[in-house]
C-alpha positions in Angstrom: 18.5 3.2 12.5 17.3 0.3 10.6 17.3 0.2 6.9 13.6 0.2 6.8 13.3 3.3 8.9 15.8 5.0 6.8 14.0 4.0 3.5 10.6 5.0 4.7 11.8 8.2 6.1 13.4 9.0 2.8 10.4 8.1 0.8 8.0 9.9 3.0 10.1 13.3 2.9 10.1 13.1 -0.9 6.3 12.4 -1.0 5.8 15.8 1.1 7.2 17.6 -1.8 4.6 16.7 -4.3 2.9 19.3 -6.2 0.6 19.2 -9.1 2.7 19.1 -12.5 3.2 22.2 -14.7 1.6 22.3 -18.0 3.5 19.9 -20.3 5.1 18.0 -17.3 4.2 14.4 -16.3 1.6 14.2 -13.5 2.8 13.5 -10.1 1.8 10.0 -8.7 2.1 8.8 -5.1 2.2 5.0 -5.0 1.8 3.4 -1.5 1.7 -0.2 -0.6 3.3 -3.0 1.4 5.7 -6.0 0.9 3.7 -7.2 -2.1 4.9 -3.9 -4.0 8.2 -3.9 -2.3 8.9 -7.3 -3.7 6.8 -7.1 -6.8 7.8 -3.7 -8.3 11.3 -3.1 -9.7 11.1 0.6 -8.9 14.1 1.8 -10.8 12.9 -0.1 -13.9 9.5 1.1 -13.4 10.6 4.8 -13.2 12.8 4.3 -16.3 9.9 2.8 -18.3 7.3 5.6 -17.3 9.3 8.7 -16.6 8.0 10.6 -19.6 4.3 9.8 -18.5 4.2 10.3 -14.9 6.4 11.1 -12.0 6.4 8.5 -9.5 6.7 8.9 -5.6 6.7 5.5 -3.8 6.2 4.5 -0.2 6.2 0.9 0.6 6.0 -0.3 4.2 5.9 -4.1 4.9 2.8 -5.6 6.8 0.6 -2.5 6.2 -3.1 -2.6 5.0 -6.3 -0.4 4.8 -6.2 1.5 8.0 -2.4 2.2 8.0 -2.8 3.9 4.5 -6.0 5.7 5.1 -4.3 7.5 8.0 -0.9 7.8 6.1 -2.7 9.5 3.4 -4.6 11.8 5.7 -1.4 12.8 7.3 0.3 13.4 4.0 -2.4 15.5 2.8 -2.4 17.4 6.0 1.4 18.1 5.8 1.0 19.4 2.3 1.6 16.6 -0.2 -0.4 17.2 -3.3 -0.2 14.2 -5.7 -2.6 14.4 -8.8 -3.0 10.6 -8.4 -2.8 8.1 -5.5 -2.1 4.5 -6.3 -2.8 2.1 -3.3 -1.6 -1.5 -3.6 -1.7 -3.8 -0.6 -3.4 -6.9 -2.0 -6.8 -8.2 -1.1 -5.9 -10.0 2.2 -4.2 -7.0 3.7 -6.9 -4.6 2.6 -9.5 -6.7 4.6 -7.5 -6.8 7.8 -8.6 -4.9 10.8 -5.4 -3.8 12.2 -2.4 -1.5 11.8 1.2 -2.2 11.8 2.5 -1.7 15.5 5.8 -0.4 14.5 7.0 2.4 12.3 3.4 3.2 11.2 2.3 4.9 14.4 5.4 7.0 14.8 6.0 8.0 11.1 2.4 8.0 9.7 0.0 9.0 12.4 -0.3 12.2 14.3 -1.9 12.1 17.9 -5.4 12.7 16.9 -5.2 10.2 14.0 -3.8 7.7 16.6 -7.0 7.9 18.6 -9.1 7.8 15.5 -7.4 4.4 14.5 -8.0 3.1 18.0 -11.7 4.0 17.7 -12.1 2.5 14.3 -10.5 -0.7 15.3 -12.5 -0.6 18.8 -9.2 -1.2 20.7 -9.4 -1.4 24.5 -7.5 1.1 26.8 -4.3 -1.2 26.8 -4.1 -1.5 23.0 -4.8 2.1 22.7 -2.1 3.1 25.2 0.3 1.0 23.4 -0.6 2.7 20.0 -0.3 6.1 21.7 3.3 5.0 23.2 4.3 3.9 19.8 3.3 7.1 18.2 5.2 9.3 20.7 8.1 7.0 21.8 10.9 5.9 19.4 11.9 2.9 21.7 8.3 1.8 22.1 7.6 2.1 18.3 10.9 0.2 17.3 11.0 -2.4 20.1 9.7 -5.1 17.9 11.9 -4.3 15.0 14.8 -4.3 17.3 13.8 -7.8 18.6 13.5 -9.0 15.0 17.1 -7.8 14.2 18.5 -9.5 17.0 16.7 -12.8 16.2 17.9 -12.4 12.6 21.4 -12.6 13.8 20.7 -15.6 15.9 18.3 -17.6 13.8 19.4 -18.3 10.4 16.8 -17.9 7.6 14.2 -16.5 10.1 12.1 -15.0 7.4 11.6 -18.5 5.7 10.5 -20.0 9.1 7.8 -17.3 9.4 6.6 -17.8 5.9 5.9 -21.5 6.9 4.0 -20.4 9.9 2.1 -17.3 8.6 -0.6 -18.7 6.4 -2.8 -16.4 4.2 -6.0 -15.5 6.0 -9.3 -16.6 4.7 -11.0 -14.1 2.3 -15.0 -13.8 2.8 -17.0 -13.9 -0.3 -20.2 -12.4 -1.8 -22.1 -10.0 0.4 -19.6 -10.1 3.4 -16.8 -9.2 1.1 -18.7 -6.3 -0.4 -19.8 -5.1 3.0 -16.2 -4.6 4.2 -14.6 -3.5 1.0 -17.0 -1.0 -0.6 -17.3 1.4 2.4 -13.4 1.2 2.8 -12.9 2.1 -0.9 -15.4 4.8 -0.7 -13.7 6.5 2.3 -10.3 6.4 0.5 -11.8 7.9 -2.7 -13.4 10.8 -0.7 -10.3 11.4 1.1 -8.3 11.6 -2.0 -10.9 13.7 -3.9 -11.1 16.2 -1.2 -7.3 16.8 -1.5 -7.5 17.0 -5.4 -6.3 13.4 -6.3 -7.6 10.6 -8.1 -7.5 7.2 -6.4 -6.3 4.1 -8.3 -6.6 0.8 -6.6 -3.7 -1.4 -7.7 -4.2 -5.3 -7.1 -0.9 -7.1 -7.2 -1.3 -10.8 -7.8 -0.7 -13.7 -5.2 -0.9 -17.5 -5.9 -4.5 -18.7 -6.6 -6.0 -15.3 -6.0 -8.2 -15.1 -9.3 -11.4 -15.2 -7.3 -10.4 -12.6 -4.7 -9.2 -10.2 -7.3 -12.4 -10.5 -9.3 -14.5 -9.7 -6.2 -12.1 -6.7 -5.4 -12.5 -5.4 -8.9 -16.3 -5.6 -8.7 -16.3 -3.7 -5.2 -14.0 -1.1 -6.7 -16.4 -0.4 -9.5 -19.2 -0.2 -7.1 -17.3 2.3 -4.9 -16.5 4.5 -8.0 -12.8 3.7 -7.7 -10.7 2.8 -10.7 -8.8 -0.3 -10.5 -5.6 -1.6 -12.0 -4.9 -5.3 -12.4 -1.8 -5.2 -14.6 -1.4 -9.0 -14.9 -3.9 -11.9 -14.6 -2.8 -14.0 -11.5 -3.9 -17.1 -13.5 -1.1 -16.4 -15.8 1.6 -16.7 -13.0 2.4 -20.1 -11.8 4.0 -21.1 -8.4 7.5 -20.6 -10.0 7.0 -16.8 -10.0 6.5 -16.6 -6.4 8.5 -17.0 -3.2 7.8 -20.0 -1.1 5.1 -18.2 0.9 2.9 -18.0 -2.2 2.2 -14.4 -1.5 5.3 -12.4 -2.7 6.6 -12.5 -6.2 10.2 -13.5 -6.8 12.6 -11.8 -9.2 11.1 -13.5 -12.3 7.6 -12.6 -11.2 8.7 -9.1 -10.3 10.0 -8.6 -14.0 6.6 -9.8 -15.4 4.6 -7.6 -12.9 6.7 -4.4 -13.4 6.5 -4.7 -17.3 2.7 -5.1 -17.1 2.3 -2.2 -14.6 4.6 0.1 -16.7 2.0 -0.4 -19.5 -1.3 -0.2 -17.6 -0.8 2.4 -15.0 0.2 5.2 -17.2 -2.7 4.7 -19.4 -5.0 5.0 -16.5 -3.0 8.2 -15.2 -3.3 9.7 -18.6 -7.0 9.0 -19.0 -7.6 10.7 -15.7 -5.5 13.7 -16.5 -7.2 14.0 -19.9 -10.6 13.9 -18.1 -9.5 16.5 -15.6 -8.4 19.0 -18.5 -11.7 18.7 -19.9 -13.6 19.8 -16.9 
């Protein structure tokens, strides 16, 4: 089994145990996201800094976006996970993507019905739908890309650096087009969480030169009735805090982002819990 499969399996199983905290205990918080959080959040440090104010359950899977987590959350709720707060952090670019990760996510996150629902949402043709269903039901089919990448990593030195040079950040639409995509997606996520007794917080991690996109995402979240956390102003982080791809924080950037997140997130969680107790 790959390190990714082992990590995600453990995190998913732990998340399934989540229940609302008893009186006097820190609230349970499910934090889900992709490689922006995997590289940008120092989990052990975040948990040390916030353990008295919230109990954190992370699930971070690289190359995931809106549709991956919409149906992953649906599956977690269906299987009994009961967080009080859900924090979603995938970044603006990934949130806008029309696709799902083709390995790990179909097998680990989706049931058969959700796999068909994903195919319908994405308007996949029969071949793509069949591939998604096979990835859900067949371990070999689901992990074939991961196996291929492991082989290439052994053959080609610094393969990830080569991919970072080829894979450029997709263009982000602006104005009305941006709002037409993001607001319905945010509303759908919020309604899913609320139907299962959880508050949704959208976490927006920084990427290089992302000030405009983050401002638009913040405005969209407010329109959708979703609380948003922007722990650190991307304008405060120069290129030296990022990996060469300009998307992922390096170790120095992660130190700053984790410190800012440890201050911002518990305050938003506490505000929600205070409001919930008053109802």
